[in-house]
Every structure is written in structure tokens, then in C-alpha cells.
LUMMI-990835 format. One record per residue: residue in one letter; x, y, z of N, C-alpha, C in turn. Coordinates in steps of 0.02 Angstrom, whole numbers, padded with zeros to 5 digits, always signed. Example, Ala and Ser with C-alpha at 12.3 -4.5 7.8 and 13.67 -1.06 7.14 Angstrom:
<recs>
A+00660-00284+00390+00615-00225+00390+00660-00165+00390/S+00642-00112+00354+00684-00053+00357+00645+00002+00394/
</recs>
This chain:
<recs>
M+00041-00059+00000+00000+00000+00000+00043+00063+00000/L+00097+00061+00037+00141+00119+00040+00171+00134-00028/I+00193+00083-00063+00222+00092-00130+00168+00118-00178/S+00108+00090-00172+00054+00112-00216+00036+00185-00204/Y+00030+00205-00140+00014+00274-00124+00069+00322-00147/S+00131+00303-00135+00185+00348-00154+00192+00353-00230/T+00171+00301-00266+00174+00303-00339+00117+00344-00368/F+00056+00330-00347-00002+00361-00378-00019+00430-00350/L+00004+00447-00291-00012+00512-00263+00043+00564-00273/S+00092+00546-00313+00144+00596-00328+00116+00647-00377/D+00153+00702-00387+00128+00755-00430+00125+00735-00504/N+00173+00695-00526+00176+00677-00597+00194+00603-00604/P+00145+00558-00595+00161+00487-00600+00172+00466-00673/K+00216+00418-00682+00230+00392-00749+00171+00346-00768/G+00160+00339-00833+00105+00297-00857+00116+00224-00843/W+00177+00201-00847+00192+00130-00836+00196+00111-00763/A+00200+00160-00718+00209+00145-00647+00148+00109-00618/G+00089+00127-00640+00028+00093-00617+00026+00020-00638/W+00046+00007-00700+00046-00062-00725+00098-00104-00688/V+00156-00075-00673+00207-00112-00637+00183-00128-00567/T+00151-00081-00534+00125-00092-00467+00073-00147-00467/I+00028-00146-00515-00024-00198-00520+00008-00266-00534/L+00057-00269-00578+00090-00332-00594+00127-00360-00533/V+00162-00318-00497+00198-00341-00437+00149-00366-00385/A+00094-00330-00375+00043-00351-00326+00013-00418-00347/L+00001-00427-00411-00027-00490-00436+00020-00548-00425/V+00084-00538-00441+00133-00591-00432+00142-00608-00358/L+00146-00558-00315+00153-00571-00244+00091-00605-00215/G+00032-00585-00239-00029-00617-00216-00034-00690-00237/L-00015-00704-00299-00015-00773-00322+00036-00816-00285/L+00094-00788-00271+00146-00824-00234+00122-00838-00162/L+00094-00789-00130+00068-00799-00062+00011-00849-00061/G-00033-00845-00111-00088-00893-00116-00063-00964-00126/W-00012-00972-00167+00017-01039-00179+00049-01066-00115/L+00085-01022-00079+00116-01044-00017+00064-01064+00036/L+00009-01027+00039-00042-01043+00088-00079-01107+00069/L-00083-01122+00004-00112-01187-00016-00064-01243+00000/K+00000-01230-00006+00051-01280+00008+00052-01297+00083/F+00047-01246+00125+00045-01255+00197-00025-01238+00221/I-00071-01285+00214-00142-01273+00224-00159-01253+00295/R-00124-01278+00344-00139-01260+00414-00124-01187+00428/I-00071-01161+00399-00055-01090+00407-00108-01048+00371/G-00130-01071+00312-00182-01035+00276-00247-01032+00314/I-00267-01088+00344-00329-01089+00383-00322-01043+00443/F-00264-01044+00476-00253-01000+00533-00259-00927+00512/L-00228-00908+00456-00229-00838+00435-00300-00815+00415/V-00338-00859+00382-00407-00842+00364-00449-00833+00427/A-00440-00878+00476-00478-00873+00538-00458-00811+00577/A-00393-00795+00577-00370-00735+00613-00399-00672+00581/M-00399-00668+00515-00427-00610+00481-00503-00605+00494/G-00537-00662+00496-00609-00662+00510-00623-00638+00581/G-00584-00661+00629-00592-00638+00698-00578-00565+00706/Y-00526-00541+00673-00508-00470+00676-00565-00428+00645/S-00591-00450+00588-00645-00413+00555-00708-00413+00598/F-00724-00470+00628-00782-00473+00671-00774-00428+00733/G-00714-00427+00760-00701-00383+00817-00709-00310+00799/L-00684-00290+00741-00693-00221+00718-00766-00205+00707/L-00804-00252+00680-00875-00242+00669-00911-00230+00735/I-00897-00271+00784-00929-00265+00850-00909-00198+00882/Y-00845-00181+00879-00823-00119+00909-00856-00058+00877/N-00857-00057+00810-00885+00000+00775-00961+00004+00782/A-00994-00053+00794-01066-00053+00800-01089-00032+00870/F-01054-00056+00923-01080-00045+00990-01029-00015+01039/L-00971-00042+01041-00925-00029+01096-00893+00040+01095/Y-00892+00074+01038-00860+00140+01037-00898+00191+01078/K-00962+00179+01092-01002+00227+01131-00990+00219+01206/M-00958+00165+01227-00947+00154+01299-00898+00204+01328/H-00854+00232+01288-00804+00279+01312-00830+00350+01316/S-00889+00363+01288-00916+00431+01287-00949+00449+01352/
</recs>
């Protein structure tokens, strides 16, 4: 995300910079996906961890943020 923001939010981005960023993100995503399929227990753990984190954020933003007011 940092590389993407620094590339696209500059004053004069190059035309090819967006395509390179997308290509690198695609390759890294495919590599990470392949590794998580190879090591299925780690993949299941990461999916469950992201689900728990998302559910926690949902609960906090829906109800718990008002408890501090």
C-alpha cells in the first residue's frame, strides 16, 4: 500500500508505474496464495485470524465505541 500510495499520489506519476505496481501485486498475491495452499494449516489459521479481527472491528464500531463517551 505504501508503494502504491507513493506512486499514484505523486505530482507527476509515470504511465507505466501503475501497471508495474499492479503486476507486482498480482505476482506477490499469487505467490502468497500458492504458499498458503502448500501449507494449508497456516492458511486456515490466517483466514480465521482475519475473520476474527474483522468481526471484532465490526462489533467495536457497532456498539463498543459509545462506551467511552
